[in-house]
C-alpha positions as CSV (number, residue, x, y, z in Angstrom):
1,M,87.4,79.0,57.5
2,N,86.4,75.3,55.8
3,K,84.8,72.7,57.0
4,K,87.7,70.5,55.6
5,F,90.2,72.2,58.5
6,Q,87.8,72.1,60.7
7,K,86.7,68.6,60.5
8,N,90.8,68.0,61.5
9,I,91.3,69.9,64.1
10,L,88.0,68.5,66.3
11,I,89.8,65.1,65.1
12,F,93.2,66.1,67.6
13,A,91.2,67.6,69.3
14,V,89.9,64.2,70.5
15,I,92.5,62.1,69.7
16,F,94.2,64.6,72.0
17,I,91.6,64.6,74.9
18,L,92.2,60.6,73.9
19,I,95.5,60.4,74.7
20,I,95.8,63.0,78.4
21,L,92.8,60.9,79.6
22,L,94.6,57.2,78.5
23,L,98.3,58.6,80.4
24,N,95.7,60.1,83.3
25,W,94.6,56.2,83.6
26,L,98.1,54.4,83.3
27,I,99.2,57.1,86.0
28,K,97.0,56.7,88.6
29,S,96.9,52.4,88.3
30,G,100.2,52.8,88.8
31,Q,100.4,54.8,91.7
32,A,98.0,51.4,93.4
33,S,100.2,49.2,92.2
34,R,102.5,50.7,93.7
35,N,100.8,52.1,97.1
36,K,99.5,48.1,97.4
37,N,103.0,46.5,96.4
38,Q,104.1,49.1,99.3
39,T,101.4,48.4,102.1
40,E,102.9,45.1,101.8
41,D,105.5,45.6,103.4
42,F,104.4,47.7,105.7
43,N,104.4,46.4,110.0
44,V,100.5,45.9,111.6
45,Y,101.4,49.4,113.5
46,Y,101.0,51.5,109.9
47,K,98.1,48.6,108.5
48,E,96.3,49.0,111.3
49,L,96.6,53.1,110.9
50,L,96.2,52.3,107.3
51,A,93.0,50.6,108.5
52,R,91.8,54.0,109.7
53,C,92.0,56.4,107.0
54,G,88.8,56.3,105.2
55,Q,87.7,55.7,102.0
56,E,87.1,58.5,100.1
57,K,89.8,59.4,97.9
58,K,91.3,62.2,98.5
59,V,91.7,62.1,102.1
60,Y,92.5,58.4,102.1
61,D,95.6,59.7,99.4
62,C,97.0,62.2,102.0
63,C,96.5,59.4,104.8
64,F,98.2,57.1,102.5
65,N,100.9,59.1,102.2
66,S,101.1,59.7,105.4
67,V,101.7,56.5,107.0
68,A,103.6,55.3,104.0
69,Y,106.8,58.3,105.5
70,M,106.0,56.9,109.1
71,A,106.3,53.6,108.5
72,S,109.7,54.5,106.4
73,N,111.0,56.3,109.1
74,N,110.0,54.1,111.9
75,L,107.9,56.9,113.5
76,K,104.6,56.8,115.3
77,L,101.6,58.6,115.9
78,A,102.1,62.6,118.2
79,G,100.4,62.2,121.7
80,I,99.9,64.8,123.2
81,G,102.7,66.6,122.6
82,C,107.1,66.4,121.1
83,N,109.3,65.3,123.6
84,P,112.4,67.3,123.7
85,G,114.8,67.5,120.0
86,L,111.9,66.1,118.2
87,K,109.0,68.5,116.6
88,L,106.1,67.7,115.2
89,N,104.9,67.0,111.7
90,A,102.8,66.2,108.8
91,Y,101.1,67.1,105.0
92,S,99.2,69.4,105.4
93,C,96.2,68.1,102.8
94,L,93.6,67.0,104.9
95,G,93.9,63.3,106.5
96,S,97.5,63.8,107.2
97,Y,98.6,61.9,111.2
98,K,100.5,63.9,113.2
99,W,103.9,62.1,114.9
100,C,107.3,63.8,115.4
101,E,110.4,63.5,115.0
102,M,113.8,64.6,114.9
103,I,115.1,68.4,114.8
104,R,117.4,69.3,111.8
């Protein structure tokens, strides 16, 4: 391979990596904005649950998603168990709350 070809490959690789990083940043900032807008619609109960989610990003994301799901479906935290006709549900990630919902 000649030097010019190697240089072109390197330039394209750097541009490609920069584009990927920019897209990742745009997606993350858009998600953060949507999360902030969504939390404004939460009532006090769900805002208190969200406040207990912690600061670690991976755990917080899962916790936030479980609170958002419960808020959108008007569900409450599961107690010791679920009443008849309801099943225990949660997301399968670290930080998710558990709730009871109707069996379908």
